[in-house]
SEPAVO-518926 format. One record per residue (C-alpha): x, y, z; residue in one letter. Coordinates in Angstrom, 2 decimals, decimal comma. Layout:
N
{papa {X; Y; Z}; a}
...
END
This chain:
478
{papa {28,16; -51,10; 27,03}; x}
{papa {29,69; -52,35; 23,89}; x}
{papa {33,38; -51,85; 23,69}; x}
{papa {34,76; -49,46; 21,32}; x}
{papa {36,04; -51,97; 18,76}; x}
{papa {32,84; -53,93; 18,78}; x}
{papa {30,92; -50,58; 18,22}; x}
{papa {33,28; -49,85; 15,19}; x}
{papa {32,60; -53,34; 13,89}; x}
{papa {28,81; -52,49; 13,94}; x}
{papa {28,74; -48,99; 12,52}; x}
{papa {27,28; -48,47; 8,91}; x}
{papa {30,19; -46,40; 7,09}; x}
{papa {27,14; -44,35; 5,34}; x}
{papa {25,50; -42,88; 8,24}; x}
{papa {28,11; -43,69; 10,93}; x}
{papa {25,44; -45,15; 13,27}; x}
{papa {24,97; -48,76; 14,52}; x}
{papa {23,33; -50,89; 11,89}; x}
{papa {19,63; -50,63; 11,15}; x}
{papa {18,23; -53,76; 9,21}; x}
{papa {21,88; -54,42; 7,86}; x}
{papa {22,22; -55,75; 4,22}; x}
{papa {25,31; -57,31; 2,54}; x}
{papa {26,75; -56,61; -0,95}; x}
{papa {28,32; -58,95; -3,24}; x}
{papa {31,70; -57,75; -1,95}; x}
{papa {30,95; -58,63; 1,60}; x}
{papa {30,55; -55,03; 2,89}; x}
{papa {27,37; -54,16; 5,14}; x}
{papa {25,42; -51,16; 5,50}; x}
{papa {21,97; -49,99; 6,73}; x}
{papa {19,35; -51,33; 4,23}; x}
{papa {17,94; -47,63; 3,72}; x}
{papa {21,50; -45,95; 3,45}; x}
{papa {22,77; -48,51; 0,68}; x}
{papa {19,42; -48,27; -1,13}; x}
{papa {19,66; -44,24; -1,30}; x}
{papa {23,33; -44,64; -2,51}; x}
{papa {22,44; -47,09; -5,25}; x}
{papa {19,32; -44,93; -6,13}; x}
{papa {21,55; -41,88; -6,45}; x}
{papa {24,09; -43,66; -8,73}; x}
{papa {21,24; -44,55; -11,18}; x}
{papa {19,63; -40,95; -11,46}; x}
{papa {23,18; -39,64; -12,10}; x}
{papa {23,84; -42,30; -14,77}; x}
{papa {26,67; -43,90; -13,20}; x}
{papa {27,78; -47,27; -12,28}; x}
{papa {26,69; -49,05; -9,21}; x}
{papa {29,56; -49,54; -6,69}; x}
{papa {30,24; -50,22; -3,17}; x}
{papa {30,81; -47,16; -0,84}; x}
{papa {33,33; -49,11; 1,13}; x}
{papa {35,80; -50,67; -1,19}; x}
{papa {34,40; -48,91; -4,63}; x}
{papa {33,97; -51,80; -6,19}; x}
{papa {31,66; -51,59; -9,14}; x}
{papa {28,86; -53,98; -10,25}; x}
{papa {27,43; -54,41; -14,02}; x}
{papa {24,02; -54,61; -12,75}; x}
{papa {22,49; -53,35; -9,45}; x}
{papa {23,52; -55,55; -6,85}; x}
{papa {20,70; -57,46; -4,69}; x}
{papa {20,66; -56,77; -1,07}; x}
{papa {21,15; -59,67; 1,05}; x}
{papa {19,77; -59,32; 4,75}; x}
{papa {22,46; -59,97; 7,21}; x}
{papa {20,30; -61,88; 10,03}; x}
{papa {23,30; -62,32; 12,44}; x}
{papa {24,55; -58,88; 12,18}; x}
{papa {21,02; -57,67; 12,75}; x}
{papa {20,66; -59,71; 16,06}; x}
{papa {23,94; -58,35; 17,28}; x}
{papa {23,18; -54,56; 16,43}; x}
{papa {19,96; -54,75; 18,25}; x}
{papa {21,32; -56,59; 21,24}; x}
{papa {24,31; -53,64; 21,54}; x}
{papa {21,57; -51,07; 21,25}; x}
{papa {19,39; -52,64; 23,85}; x}
{papa {22,26; -53,06; 26,40}; x}
{papa {23,52; -49,36; 25,87}; x}
{papa {19,90; -48,27; 26,56}; x}
{papa {20,10; -50,56; 29,95}; x}
{papa {23,56; -48,73; 30,69}; x}
{papa {22,22; -45,49; 30,57}; x}
{papa {20,13; -46,25; 33,76}; x}
{papa {23,13; -47,21; 35,56}; x}
{papa {25,30; -45,23; 37,93}; x}
{papa {28,80; -44,72; 36,00}; x}
{papa {30,67; -45,00; 39,36}; x}
{papa {28,80; -47,66; 41,10}; x}
{papa {27,13; -49,61; 38,63}; x}
{papa {23,93; -49,37; 40,44}; x}
{papa {20,33; -48,25; 39,35}; x}
{papa {19,87; -44,59; 39,48}; x}
{papa {16,98; -43,72; 41,84}; x}
{papa {17,65; -40,05; 43,12}; x}
{papa {18,05; -36,61; 41,42}; x}
{papa {20,64; -34,17; 43,07}; x}
{papa {19,11; -30,60; 42,43}; x}
{papa {22,41; -28,83; 43,50}; x}
{papa {24,45; -30,45; 40,53}; x}
{papa {21,23; -31,38; 38,17}; x}
{papa {22,46; -35,13; 37,73}; x}
{papa {20,88; -38,29; 38,44}; x}
{papa {22,55; -40,68; 41,19}; x}
{papa {22,18; -43,82; 43,02}; x}
{papa {22,02; -44,94; 46,59}; x}
{papa {25,53; -45,16; 47,10}; x}
{papa {26,25; -41,84; 45,54}; x}
{papa {23,66; -40,15; 48,08}; x}
{papa {25,07; -42,13; 51,21}; x}
{papa {29,01; -42,20; 50,64}; x}
{papa {29,68; -39,98; 47,55}; x}
{papa {29,88; -36,35; 46,80}; x}
{papa {26,14; -35,75; 46,92}; x}
{papa {25,82; -36,90; 50,53}; x}
{papa {25,19; -33,16; 51,54}; x}
{papa {23,25; -32,09; 48,80}; x}
{papa {19,66; -31,36; 48,31}; x}
{papa {18,37; -34,82; 46,68}; x}
{papa {14,67; -35,95; 45,66}; x}
{papa {13,68; -39,25; 44,32}; x}
{papa {13,59; -39,89; 40,48}; x}
{papa {9,80; -39,66; 40,81}; x}
{papa {9,55; -36,39; 42,92}; x}
{papa {11,88; -34,85; 40,15}; x}
{papa {10,32; -36,38; 37,48}; x}
{papa {6,93; -35,12; 38,43}; x}
{papa {8,20; -31,49; 39,05}; x}
{papa {9,70; -31,46; 35,72}; x}
{papa {6,41; -32,71; 34,11}; x}
{papa {4,56; -29,73; 35,89}; x}
{papa {7,06; -27,48; 34,28}; x}
{papa {6,76; -29,23; 31,14}; x}
{papa {2,83; -29,03; 31,26}; x}
{papa {3,20; -25,13; 32,06}; x}
{papa {5,53; -24,76; 29,13}; x}
{papa {3,48; -26,58; 26,81}; x}
{papa {0,34; -24,54; 27,82}; x}
{papa {2,14; -21,48; 27,05}; x}
{papa {3,57; -22,88; 23,74}; x}
{papa {-0,07; -24,19; 22,93}; x}
{papa {-1,56; -21,07; 23,73}; x}
{papa {1,08; -19,04; 21,55}; x}
{papa {0,24; -21,60; 18,71}; x}
{papa {-3,61; -20,97; 19,08}; x}
{papa {-2,76; -17,21; 18,97}; x}
{papa {-0,74; -17,72; 15,67}; x}
{papa {-3,66; -19,93; 14,33}; x}
{papa {-6,15; -17,11; 15,32}; x}
{papa {-4,25; -14,44; 13,63}; x}
{papa {-3,65; -17,00; 10,50}; x}
{papa {-7,35; -17,31; 10,28}; x}
{papa {-7,77; -13,52; 10,79}; x}
{papa {-5,47; -12,78; 8,11}; x}
{papa {-7,00; -15,24; 5,60}; x}
{papa {-10,24; -13,69; 6,37}; x}
{papa {-9,11; -10,41; 6,06}; x}
{papa {-7,49; -11,41; 2,64}; x}
{papa {-10,62; -13,02; 1,46}; x}
{papa {-12,82; -10,05; 2,50}; x}
{papa {-9,99; -7,68; 0,83}; x}
{papa {-10,27; -9,77; -2,31}; x}
{papa {-14,04; -9,61; -2,38}; x}
{papa {-13,97; -5,99; -1,85}; x}
{papa {-11,47; -5,37; -4,58}; x}
{papa {-13,28; -7,47; -7,09}; x}
{papa {-16,57; -5,32; -6,09}; x}
{papa {-14,38; -2,21; -6,51}; x}
{papa {-13,01; -3,57; -10,00}; x}
{papa {-16,71; -4,36; -11,07}; x}
{papa {-17,77; -0,75; -9,93}; x}
{papa {-14,98; 0,88; -11,68}; x}
{papa {-15,80; -1,02; -14,97}; x}
{papa {-19,42; -0,19; -14,75}; x}
{papa {-18,26; 3,54; -13,99}; x}
{papa {-16,35; 3,72; -16,98}; x}
{papa {-18,76; 1,81; -19,37}; x}
{papa {-21,34; 4,38; -18,39}; x}
{papa {-18,81; 7,05; -18,58}; x}
{papa {-18,04; 6,00; -22,33}; x}
{papa {-21,57; 5,74; -23,32}; x}
{papa {-22,28; 9,29; -22,00}; x}
{papa {-19,29; 10,42; -23,81}; x}
{papa {-20,31; 8,90; -27,08}; x}
{papa {-23,71; 10,09; -26,44}; x}
{papa {-22,76; 13,66; -25,77}; x}
{papa {-20,44; 13,62; -28,76}; x}
{papa {-23,41; 12,60; -31,05}; x}
{papa {-25,65; 15,21; -29,41}; x}
{papa {-23,15; 18,14; -29,81}; x}
{papa {-22,14; 16,93; -33,68}; x}
{papa {-25,93; 17,03; -34,38}; x}
{papa {-26,40; 20,40; -32,95}; x}
{papa {-23,01; 21,71; -35,03}; x}
{papa {-24,90; 20,44; -38,20}; x}
{papa {-27,95; 21,71; -37,46}; x}
{papa {-26,40; 25,13; -37,15}; x}
{papa {-24,30; 24,50; -40,14}; x}
{papa {-27,71; 24,01; -42,12}; x}
{papa {-28,80; 27,33; -40,85}; x}
{papa {-25,74; 29,34; -42,18}; x}
{papa {-26,04; 27,12; -45,90}; x}
{papa {-25,89; 29,97; -48,49}; x}
{papa {-25,93; 27,84; -51,47}; x}
{papa {-29,31; 28,81; -52,89}; x}
{papa {-28,97; 32,47; -51,92}; x}
{papa {-25,51; 32,40; -54,36}; x}
{papa {-27,40; 30,88; -57,01}; x}
{papa {-30,15; 33,34; -57,06}; x}
{papa {-27,79; 36,16; -57,04}; x}
{papa {-25,67; 34,38; -59,87}; x}
{papa {-29,05; 34,39; -62,06}; x}
{papa {-29,66; 38,07; -61,46}; x}
{papa {-25,67; 38,87; -62,28}; x}
{papa {-26,55; 36,88; -65,64}; x}
{papa {-29,45; 38,85; -66,47}; x}
{papa {-27,55; 42,03; -65,73}; x}
{papa {-24,72; 41,10; -67,77}; x}
{papa {-27,12; 40,58; -71,07}; x}
{papa {-28,75; 43,72; -70,47}; x}
{papa {-25,20; 45,75; -70,17}; x}
{papa {-24,22; 43,98; -73,11}; x}
{papa {-27,22; 45,23; -75,13}; x}
{papa {-26,53; 48,62; -73,98}; x}
{papa {-22,97; 48,64; -75,15}; x}
{papa {-24,07; 47,66; -78,62}; x}
{papa {-26,39; 50,37; -78,89}; x}
{papa {-24,02; 52,96; -77,82}; x}
{papa {-22,01; 52,17; -80,77}; x}
{papa {-24,78; 51,88; -83,25}; x}
{papa {-25,84; 54,18; -85,94}; x}
{papa {-28,39; 57,08; -84,76}; x}
{papa {-31,34; 55,44; -86,75}; x}
{papa {-30,86; 52,24; -84,99}; x}
{papa {-30,57; 54,02; -81,60}; x}
{papa {-33,56; 55,99; -82,02}; x}
{papa {-35,78; 53,00; -83,21}; x}
{papa {-35,01; 50,75; -80,36}; x}
{papa {-37,79; 50,74; -77,88}; x}
{papa {-36,66; 47,98; -75,33}; x}
{papa {-33,94; 50,28; -73,76}; x}
{papa {-36,59; 52,71; -73,22}; x}
{papa {-38,33; 50,84; -70,71}; x}
{papa {-35,04; 49,22; -69,07}; x}
{papa {-33,47; 52,44; -67,72}; x}
{papa {-34,10; 51,35; -64,23}; x}
{papa {-33,71; 47,79; -62,57}; x}
{papa {-35,23; 46,50; -59,51}; x}
{papa {-32,37; 44,67; -57,72}; x}
{papa {-33,31; 41,74; -55,37}; x}
{papa {-30,26; 41,23; -53,10}; x}
{papa {-32,01; 38,39; -50,84}; x}
{papa {-31,08; 39,93; -47,41}; x}
{papa {-28,84; 37,73; -45,24}; x}
{papa {-27,65; 38,27; -41,94}; x}
{papa {-23,86; 37,06; -41,39}; x}
{papa {-23,45; 34,66; -38,54}; x}
{papa {-21,08; 31,91; -37,26}; x}
{papa {-21,88; 28,61; -35,23}; x}
{papa {-22,99; 29,54; -31,83}; x}
{papa {-20,13; 28,60; -29,25}; x}
{papa {-22,41; 29,44; -26,45}; x}
{papa {-24,65; 26,49; -27,28}; x}
{papa {-22,02; 23,92; -27,66}; x}
{papa {-20,59; 25,22; -24,26}; x}
{papa {-23,54; 24,85; -22,60}; x}
{papa {-24,32; 21,33; -23,96}; x}
{papa {-20,56; 20,11; -23,11}; x}
{papa {-21,00; 21,44; -19,47}; x}
{papa {-24,31; 19,75; -18,80}; x}
{papa {-23,18; 16,43; -20,21}; x}
{papa {-19,72; 16,42; -18,54}; x}
{papa {-21,76; 17,50; -15,17}; x}
{papa {-23,74; 14,15; -15,64}; x}
{papa {-20,51; 12,10; -16,09}; x}
{papa {-19,55; 13,78; -12,76}; x}
{papa {-22,60; 12,76; -11,05}; x}
{papa {-22,04; 9,09; -12,27}; x}
{papa {-18,82; 9,40; -10,21}; x}
{papa {-20,17; 10,69; -7,05}; x}
{papa {-22,68; 7,79; -6,93}; x}
{papa {-20,33; 5,32; -7,04}; x}
{papa {-17,24; 6,81; -5,52}; x}
{papa {-18,44; 9,64; -3,28}; x}
{papa {-15,84; 12,02; -2,14}; x}
{papa {-16,00; 15,63; -0,99}; x}
{papa {-16,36; 18,28; -3,73}; x}
{papa {-13,70; 19,83; -2,78}; x}
{papa {-10,96; 20,18; -0,19}; x}
{papa {-11,81; 21,66; 3,23}; x}
{papa {-10,41; 24,88; 3,69}; x}
{papa {-8,19; 24,74; 7,08}; x}
{papa {-6,75; 28,17; 8,65}; x}
{papa {-4,69; 28,29; 11,76}; x}
{papa {-5,94; 29,41; 14,93}; x}
{papa {-3,21; 31,94; 15,99}; x}
{papa {-3,92; 32,44; 19,61}; x}
{papa {-2,99; 28,64; 20,31}; x}
{papa {0,41; 28,65; 18,70}; x}
{papa {3,48; 28,12; 20,80}; x}
{papa {5,38; 30,96; 21,81}; x}
{papa {7,96; 30,30; 19,21}; x}
{papa {5,56; 29,54; 16,48}; x}
{papa {5,05; 32,51; 13,68}; x}
{papa {1,75; 32,52; 11,98}; x}
{papa {1,43; 33,93; 8,47}; x}
{papa {-1,38; 37,04; 7,97}; x}
{papa {-3,63; 34,69; 5,92}; x}
{papa {-3,25; 31,92; 8,74}; x}
{papa {-2,38; 29,00; 6,28}; x}
{papa {1,56; 28,89; 7,41}; x}
{papa {3,02; 28,18; 10,80}; x}
{papa {7,04; 28,48; 11,16}; x}
{papa {9,23; 28,21; 13,74}; x}
{papa {11,31; 30,96; 14,89}; x}
{papa {13,72; 32,16; 17,53}; x}
{papa {11,63; 35,17; 18,32}; x}
{papa {8,95; 34,84; 21,00}; x}
{papa {5,56; 35,76; 19,95}; x}
{papa {3,33; 37,55; 21,96}; x}
{papa {-0,44; 36,33; 22,22}; x}
{papa {-3,45; 38,29; 23,80}; x}
{papa {-4,41; 35,22; 26,23}; x}
{papa {-1,06; 32,86; 27,06}; x}
{papa {-3,65; 30,35; 28,63}; x}
{papa {-4,68; 29,22; 25,05}; x}
{papa {-0,93; 28,81; 23,88}; x}
{papa {0,67; 25,27; 23,63}; x}
{papa {3,85; 25,21; 25,39}; x}
{papa {5,52; 23,66; 22,54}; x}
{papa {5,25; 24,10; 18,81}; x}
{papa {1,80; 23,07; 18,31}; x}
{papa {-1,10; 25,29; 16,69}; x}
{papa {-4,90; 24,27; 16,42}; x}
{papa {-7,00; 24,86; 13,11}; x}
{papa {-9,91; 27,32; 13,98}; x}
{papa {-12,46; 24,87; 12,63}; x}
{papa {-13,66; 21,77; 14,42}; x}
{papa {-14,61; 18,53; 12,97}; x}
{papa {-17,58; 16,20; 14,42}; x}
{papa {-18,96; 14,37; 11,37}; x}
{papa {-18,72; 13,64; 7,78}; x}
{papa {-15,81; 13,33; 5,45}; x}
{papa {-12,94; 15,92; 4,69}; x}
{papa {-9,55; 16,15; 3,30}; x}
{papa {-6,86; 19,07; 2,99}; x}
{papa {-3,48; 19,28; 1,76}; x}
{papa {-0,23; 20,58; 3,20}; x}
{papa {3,33; 21,35; 2,18}; x}
{papa {6,11; 20,95; 4,93}; x}
{papa {9,57; 22,23; 4,79}; x}
{papa {12,40; 19,90; 3,85}; x}
{papa {14,40; 21,07; 6,87}; x}
{papa {13,84; 20,61; 10,62}; x}
{papa {11,35; 18,37; 11,93}; x}
{papa {7,34; 18,74; 11,98}; x}
{papa {4,08; 16,99; 12,22}; x}
{papa {0,72; 16,96; 11,00}; x}
{papa {-2,48; 15,36; 12,59}; x}
{papa {-5,71; 15,77; 14,37}; x}
{papa {-6,69; 15,97; 18,36}; x}
{papa {-9,19; 16,64; 20,77}; x}
{papa {-9,42; 20,28; 21,67}; x}
{papa {-9,25; 19,30; 25,18}; x}
{papa {-5,57; 18,01; 24,83}; x}
{papa {-3,16; 19,31; 27,64}; x}
{papa {-1,44; 22,36; 26,26}; x}
{papa {1,87; 20,80; 27,52}; x}
{papa {2,12; 17,88; 24,96}; x}
{papa {5,38; 17,50; 23,75}; x}
{papa {4,74; 15,55; 20,56}; x}
{papa {1,61; 14,32; 18,35}; x}
{papa {0,27; 10,93; 19,14}; x}
{papa {-1,41; 9,54; 21,96}; x}
{papa {-4,69; 8,94; 23,41}; x}
{papa {-6,10; 12,28; 22,56}; x}
{papa {-4,12; 12,73; 19,20}; x}
{papa {-3,28; 11,08; 15,92}; x}
{papa {-0,60; 12,09; 13,61}; x}
{papa {2,69; 11,47; 11,72}; x}
{papa {5,94; 13,29; 12,14}; x}
{papa {8,70; 14,15; 9,46}; x}
{papa {12,39; 14,34; 9,99}; x}
{papa {15,09; 14,14; 7,39}; x}
{papa {12,96; 13,06; 4,47}; x}
{papa {11,16; 10,19; 6,33}; x}
{papa {7,78; 9,75; 8,06}; x}
{papa {7,05; 7,85; 11,56}; x}
{papa {4,76; 7,62; 14,16}; x}
{papa {4,93; 7,62; 17,98}; x}
{papa {4,83; 4,00; 19,10}; x}
{papa {5,96; 2,94; 22,75}; x}
{papa {7,86; 6,06; 23,63}; x}
{papa {9,74; 5,66; 20,30}; x}
{papa {9,21; 6,57; 16,68}; x}
{papa {8,28; 3,65; 14,34}; x}
{papa {9,09; 4,67; 10,83}; x}
{papa {6,76; 4,28; 7,99}; x}
{papa {8,86; 5,01; 4,82}; x}
{papa {12,30; 5,10; 3,53}; x}
{papa {14,05; 8,59; 3,35}; x}
{papa {13,25; 10,85; 0,11}; x}
{papa {9,63; 10,93; 0,90}; x}
{papa {7,50; 13,65; -0,46}; x}
{papa {6,95; 17,00; 1,85}; x}
{papa {3,36; 17,41; 0,55}; x}
{papa {0,53; 15,56; 2,11}; x}
{papa {-3,28; 14,91; 1,67}; x}
{papa {-4,82; 14,39; 4,93}; x}
{papa {-8,33; 12,39; 4,84}; x}
{papa {-10,87; 12,26; 7,84}; x}
{papa {-13,88; 9,98; 7,85}; x}
{papa {-15,28; 10,90; 11,30}; x}
{papa {-17,96; 8,47; 11,33}; x}
{papa {-15,76; 5,46; 10,25}; x}
{papa {-13,26; 6,42; 12,68}; x}
{papa {-10,43; 6,64; 10,21}; x}
{papa {-7,66; 9,37; 9,73}; x}
{papa {-5,35; 8,85; 6,74}; x}
{papa {-2,27; 10,45; 5,67}; x}
{papa {-0,99; 10,01; 1,72}; x}
{papa {1,84; 11,52; -0,10}; x}
{papa {0,72; 14,01; -2,91}; x}
{papa {1,85; 11,84; -5,78}; x}
{papa {-0,16; 10,81; -8,67}; x}
{papa {-1,64; 8,40; -7,77}; x}
{papa {-1,57; 9,16; -4,14}; x}
{papa {0,34; 6,87; -1,89}; x}
{papa {-0,85; 5,99; 1,62}; x}
{papa {1,44; 6,56; 4,35}; x}
{papa {-0,69; 5,46; 7,31}; x}
{papa {-4,29; 5,09; 8,56}; x}
{papa {-5,27; 5,44; 12,08}; x}
{papa {-8,54; 3,32; 12,95}; x}
{papa {-10,27; 4,36; 16,14}; x}
{papa {-13,80; 5,71; 17,71}; x}
{papa {-13,64; 9,37; 17,94}; x}
{papa {-15,58; 10,39; 20,84}; x}
{papa {-15,02; 14,22; 20,76}; x}
{papa {-14,99; 16,87; 17,99}; x}
{papa {-11,65; 17,03; 16,38}; x}
{papa {-9,38; 19,92; 15,12}; x}
{papa {-6,46; 19,69; 12,77}; x}
{papa {-3,09; 20,18; 14,44}; x}
{papa {0,40; 21,11; 13,17}; x}
{papa {3,72; 20,79; 14,97}; x}
{papa {6,81; 22,78; 14,15}; x}
{papa {10,10; 22,59; 15,65}; x}
{papa {12,94; 24,85; 16,99}; x}
{papa {16,00; 22,50; 16,99}; x}
{papa {19,12; 23,03; 14,99}; x}
{papa {16,85; 23,88; 11,79}; x}
{papa {13,70; 25,82; 11,57}; x}
{papa {10,76; 23,92; 9,86}; x}
{papa {7,45; 25,59; 8,19}; x}
{papa {4,01; 24,10; 7,18}; x}
{papa {1,65; 25,65; 4,83}; x}
{papa {-1,84; 24,74; 4,06}; x}
{papa {-2,15; 24,33; 0,26}; x}
{papa {-5,00; 25,61; -1,90}; x}
{papa {-7,66; 23,38; -3,22}; x}
{papa {-6,02; 23,09; -6,76}; x}
{papa {-2,71; 21,74; -5,35}; x}
{papa {-3,83; 18,29; -6,57}; x}
{papa {-3,41; 19,80; -9,95}; x}
{papa {0,36; 20,92; -9,66}; x}
{papa {3,13; 18,90; -10,35}; x}
{papa {3,47; 16,44; -7,55}; x}
{papa {6,81; 14,71; -7,82}; x}
{papa {9,61; 15,17; -5,15}; x}
{papa {10,02; 17,90; -2,39}; x}
{papa {8,72; 21,24; -3,46}; x}
{papa {10,49; 24,08; -1,26}; x}
{papa {12,82; 24,19; 1,95}; x}
{papa {13,11; 27,02; 4,31}; x}
END
């Protein structure tokens, strides 16, 4: 091994390692070729004078780098001798031939016979190396498998992204097509309605009638003037006027006209039919149940501390034990079924939960045990509310789905054939909270779960028109 003084003389002052391809500057100082090249390049980029990193001497022009052959040979020999020294025992200067498994160190023959390792468990370097290689191969296989799983995941995500991008483009095209059709139908409908209004306006035009009446009124005015003259004339003129004798009566033609206004009923029917056609366009491209599914609660299944409203749309936790006609149908905890089962189709409904207590909403198989504590698991799917945030059961814990201050009004959407159950916050537009994807093997029932902890909770099935009401923030608290 090279002495400390020699090694210091062979150390580059930039990288602090033994020289690699050493070169010399005009000032006589040596550096690794790559180290000094990077130093000089940096000076040029910064617009600074070239200088020696060791003595700080500056150069007007970039200095030429002279390879120091002798120093290069010495450095290579030192590196080679250091490598050989690593194969010698530091105590006996003998070759390392064994491995002490107790101390996890390589030893020579003398260490094994006379040294502290004499009674230790020892194996040859070849045996120890082969054992470690087996472990390395095992570790490498695990890491390779893990890398392959990551690659599979990356490929799946890229494929999903490509599919999602394609579907997004298709949906954008469908939306553009829909609105183009809607605009065309709206424009056509507007033209038809305007034509009908104009037609009705023509039917109530009285300009000709007014002209005819004005003519009659003029003729009458002339005759009245003539009579006024006779009334003031002398007796002979009055007696001799024969025209007045034949005009004592006048046959008026008042041109019969029935007063009327534009027919609003016709306009309303045209608009209704036209807007219905526009709605049909939407249904072709983006089908959805025409109205929300009406959900009522199956009172006889409610837990003994759950109170059901008379209209069977609200469940509320209570301290008063409830009496049911058939206790065998009751859930042990705060659950309650819907009266309706779902075995096909697409359905959605809306609920509003209290901002106090804890509650849950979801769907489950009717065959589920009545002793279930919380929604979630192999026979039920749902989300839970507590302290302004949603979560789903996950490995005996609750996995958060959002930050706090979430809306307590939800829309639940079921596509039975697709095996999807989604939950949305009732904002405009809707905000997806979570989607469960599975294959349903039994009919489903809606289920809600209330709590009877430090605070009571309440859940209400909303009316179909809840979507039209303001949808920002919590609505009520119990």
